[in-house]
C-alpha positions in Angstrom: -59.3 -83.2 -5.2 -57.7 -80.0 -4.5 -59.1 -76.9 -6.2 -56.4 -74.2 -6.9 -55.7 -71.4 -9.7 -52.5 -70.3 -10.7 -52.4 -66.6 -11.4 -49.6 -63.8 -12.1 -49.4 -60.7 -13.3 -48.9 -58.8 -16.6 -44.8 -58.5 -16.0 -44.6 -62.3 -17.2 -45.3 -61.4 -20.5 -47.2 -64.2 -21.6 -49.6 -64.1 -24.9 -52.9 -63.4 -24.3 -54.0 -66.8 -26.0 -51.7 -68.5 -23.5 -53.5 -66.7 -20.6 -56.7 -67.4 -21.7 -56.2 -71.2 -22.7 -54.8 -72.0 -19.3 -57.2 -69.7 -17.2 -54.8 -67.8 -15.6 -55.5 -65.1 -12.7 -53.9 -62.0 -13.6 -53.0 -58.9 -11.5 -52.1 -55.7 -13.7 -49.5 -53.1 -13.3 -49.9 -50.1 -15.1 -48.1 -47.3 -17.2 -48.6 -44.1 -18.4 -47.7 -42.6 -21.7 -48.6 -39.2 -23.3 -51.2 -38.6 -20.1 -52.8 -41.9 -20.7 -52.7 -44.8 -18.2 -52.5 -48.2 -19.7 -53.3 -51.6 -18.2 -54.7 -55.3 -19.0 -58.2 -53.9 -19.7 -57.0 -50.7 -21.6 -54.0 -51.6 -23.5 -52.1 -49.7 -26.5 -51.2 -52.3 -29.3 -47.3 -53.1 -28.4 -46.3 -52.2 -31.9 -47.7 -48.7 -31.3 -46.3 -48.7 -27.9 -42.6 -48.9 -29.3 -43.2 -46.6 -32.1 -44.2 -44.0 -29.9 -41.0 -44.7 -27.5 -38.7 -44.5 -30.8 -40.5 -41.2 -31.5 -39.3 -39.9 -28.0 -42.3 -40.5 -26.0 -41.2 -41.6 -22.4 -43.8 -44.1 -20.4 -43.7 -44.2 -16.6 -44.9 -47.3 -14.7 -46.9 -48.2 -11.5 -46.7 -51.1 -9.5 -50.1 -53.0 -8.1 -51.3 -51.6 -4.9 -52.6 -54.3 -2.2 -56.3 -52.7 -2.5 -56.3 -53.8 -6.0 -54.4 -57.0 -5.6 -57.2 -58.0 -2.8 -59.8 -57.1 -4.8 -58.8 -59.2 -7.9 -57.7 -62.4 -5.6 -61.4 -62.1 -4.0 -62.9 -62.0 -7.7 -60.9 -65.4 -8.5 -61.8 -67.0 -5.0 -65.4 -66.2 -5.8 -65.6 -68.1 -8.9 -65.5 -71.6 -7.3 -66.5 -72.8 -3.7 -63.2 -74.1 -2.1 -61.1 -72.2 -4.4 -57.3 -71.5 -3.7 -54.9 -69.4 -5.3 -51.2 -69.9 -6.0 -49.9 -66.6 -7.4 -46.5 -66.3 -9.1 -45.3 -62.7 -8.4 -42.9 -60.2 -10.6 -39.4 -60.2 -9.0 -39.3 -58.1 -5.6 -35.9 -57.1 -6.8 -37.4 -55.0 -9.4 -40.9 -53.8 -8.0 -43.2 -53.7 -4.8 -45.8 -55.6 -6.4 -44.8 -58.8 -4.7 -45.2 -57.0 -1.1 -48.5 -55.7 -2.1 -49.7 -59.3 -3.5 -48.4 -60.7 0.3 -50.2 -57.8 2.1 -53.8 -58.8 0.1 -53.1 -62.4 0.7 -52.5 -62.0 4.6 -55.8 -59.9 4.7 -57.7 -62.3 2.7 -56.4 -65.3 4.7 -56.9 -63.5 8.3 -60.5 -62.8 7.3 -61.1 -66.4 5.8 -59.4 -67.8 9.0 -57.5 -70.2 6.8 -54.7 -69.9 4.1 -56.7 -69.5 0.6 -54.0 -67.2 -1.3 -50.6 -68.3 -1.5 -47.9 -65.9 -3.1 -44.2 -66.7 -4.1 -41.7 -64.1 -5.2 -40.6 -65.5 -8.7 -37.5 -63.6 -8.6 -38.0 -63.5 -12.3 -38.8 -60.9 -15.1 -40.6 -60.9 -18.1 -41.1 -64.4 -19.7 -38.6 -65.6 -17.1 -41.5 -65.1 -14.7 -43.5 -66.5 -17.6 -41.6 -69.6 -17.7 -42.0 -70.1 -13.8 -45.8 -70.0 -14.5 -45.5 -72.4 -17.3 -43.8 -75.0 -15.2 -46.3 -74.6 -12.1 -49.1 -75.0 -14.5 -47.1 -78.3 -15.8 -46.6 -79.5 -12.2 -50.7 -78.8 -11.6 -51.6 -80.8 -14.8 -49.8 -83.9 -13.3 -51.4 -83.6 -10.4 -49.1 -81.9 -7.9 -50.9 -80.2 -4.9 -50.8 -76.4 -4.2 -48.2 -76.7 -1.6 -46.2 -79.4 -3.5 -46.4 -77.0 -6.3 -45.1 -74.0 -4.3 -42.2 -76.1 -2.8 -41.2 -76.9 -6.6 -41.1 -73.0 -7.4 -39.1 -72.2 -4.1 -36.6 -74.9 -5.0 -36.3 -74.2 -8.8 -37.0 -70.6 -9.5 -33.3 -69.9 -9.3 -32.7 -72.2 -12.0 -34.6 -70.0 -14.4 -32.1 -68.6 -16.6 -32.8 -64.7 -17.8 -30.3 -63.1 -20.5 -31.1 -59.9 -22.1 -29.5 -57.4 -24.3 -30.7 -53.7 -25.6 -30.5 -51.9 -28.3 -30.2 -48.4 -26.8 -28.2 -47.7 -23.6 -30.1 -44.6 -22.6 -33.3 -46.4 -21.6 -31.2 -48.1 -19.1 -29.5 -45.0 -18.0 -33.0 -43.6 -17.2 -33.6 -46.4 -15.0 -30.3 -46.1 -13.2 -28.7 -49.5 -14.7 -25.7 -47.6 -16.2 -24.1 -44.4 -15.9 -24.9 -41.3 -18.0 -21.1 -41.7 -19.3 -21.3 -45.5 -19.9 -24.8 -44.8 -22.0 -22.8 -42.0 -24.2 -19.7 -43.5 -24.9 -21.3 -47.0 -25.2 -23.5 -45.4 -27.8 -20.8 -43.6 -29.6 -18.8 -47.0 -29.8 -21.8 -49.4 -30.6 -21.6 -51.1 -27.3 -23.9 -53.6 -26.5 -24.4 -54.7 -22.9 -25.5 -58.2 -21.8 -27.6 -58.6 -18.6 -29.0 -61.1 -16.6 -31.3 -61.4 -13.5 -29.3 -62.6 -10.7 -30.1 -64.7 -7.8 -31.9 -61.6 -5.8 -33.9 -60.9 -8.5 -32.2 -57.7 -9.8 -31.3 -56.8 -13.4 -27.4 -56.7 -13.6 -25.2 -56.1 -16.5 -22.5 -59.0 -17.0 -20.8 -58.2 -20.0 -20.7 -56.0 -23.2 -19.7 -56.8 -26.8 -19.3 -54.5 -29.8 -22.6 -54.6 -32.3 -26.0 -55.9 -32.2 -25.4 -59.3 -34.0 -22.5 -60.1 -31.4 -24.8 -59.3 -28.6 -27.5 -61.7 -29.9 -24.9 -64.4 -30.5 -23.7 -63.5 -26.8 -27.1 -64.7 -25.3 -26.6 -67.8 -26.8 -23.3 -68.4 -25.4 -24.3 -67.5 -22.2 -27.0 -70.1 -22.3 -24.3 -73.0 -23.3 -22.3 -71.8 -20.1 -25.3 -72.1 -17.7 -27.4 -75.0 -19.0 -25.1 -77.5 -18.1 -27.0 -80.7 -17.1 -30.3 -79.2 -17.2 -30.0 -79.5 -21.1 -32.5 -82.4 -21.3 -34.9 -80.6 -18.6 -36.2 -78.0 -20.9 -39.4 -78.5 -22.8 -39.7 -75.0 -24.2 -37.4 -72.0 -24.6 -39.2 -68.8 -24.3 -37.9 -65.3 -25.9 -39.4 -61.9 -25.8 -38.3 -59.1 -27.8 -39.1 -55.2 -27.7 -40.6 -55.1 -31.4 -37.6 -56.8 -32.9 -39.2 -60.0 -34.1 -36.4 -60.7 -36.5 -34.0 -60.4 -34.0 -36.0 -62.8 -31.9 -36.0 -65.7 -34.9 -32.4 -65.4 -35.2 -31.7 -66.4 -31.6 -34.1 -69.1 -31.8 -32.3 -70.4 -34.9 -28.9 -70.1 -33.3 -30.4 -71.9 -30.6 -31.9 -74.6 -32.6 -28.4 -75.0 -34.5 -26.4 -75.5 -31.4 -28.9 -77.3 -28.9 -31.3 -79.2 -31.1 -34.3 -77.3 -29.3 -37.8 -77.4 -31.3 -40.3 -75.9 -29.0 -40.2 -72.2 -28.6 -42.8 -69.4 -27.4 -41.5 -66.0 -28.7 -43.7 -62.8 -27.4 -43.3 -59.1 -26.9 -41.5 -57.7 -24.1 -44.7 -55.8 -22.5 -44.6 -52.3 -22.1 -44.5 -52.3 -18.1 -40.8 -53.7 -18.8 -40.3 -51.9 -22.2 -40.8 -48.7 -20.5 -37.2 -49.3 -18.9 -35.4 -51.4 -21.5 -36.8 -49.8 -24.3 -37.3 -51.0 -28.3 -34.8 -53.6 -29.4 -34.5 -55.3 -26.4 -33.9 -59.2 -26.6 -34.3 -61.8 -23.7 -33.8 -65.3 -23.4 -35.1 -67.8 -21.0 -34.7 -71.4 -20.1 -33.5 -73.8 -17.3 -30.1 -73.9 -16.2 -27.7 -75.0 -13.4 -27.3 -71.7 -12.5 -28.3 -67.7 -13.3 
């Protein structure tokens, strides 16, 4: 039977116990906050990270470089003879880490004179990337080969829907997602944007509402529009939050009432994404007919 390991990166925002349970390989994008660099091996508690942001600290992030990616892949390959890797990468529309993983895989495959590392662009972010990983793991458990799994991901990744809202427009302004005027006027008028990840893997605004509660309802309204015939294909709904657990639970309750789903996974938006979206972000992920 073919032996392969699924790996991803910390932008998938999967809980630590989930990563350990499924023995996921992990590449780590890092961030710097108040002069200190953090990554998967040197983490700041997420609540503390968001507290610092609320108090005015502004983090910066760094992508994975090819040398680090190669080193991590080689560590995974060395754990079992004949091992191969299916790596599910953070969207190329948001980071160069996918390109780094591809470069590392090409070098390893050339040295081995065979394909041992396969990399796919998830075209997804946060727990949308995590949902890609979830279904890849499910496919593997059901006996799907690496190449069959890779093909499934290529055919289905654009059915992974992402819908976001944020509390503070100024973080989106810093990341170039909205103009300075939009951030200032929107803040004054209590305007909350609705955003999604498009088919090219970019985070783009798709609407706006007045007030936090309406923005949370707007996430579920968008879900109803997109889900279509995929309603029965969702075995779990993922929700991530920027230190706003109560709001994440409200979104969960709205979904339960409207769709009847009972299986959810809720986790923090990790610091490498939270650095750009800010405290109060709420994001919703599921399978749908279109993004």
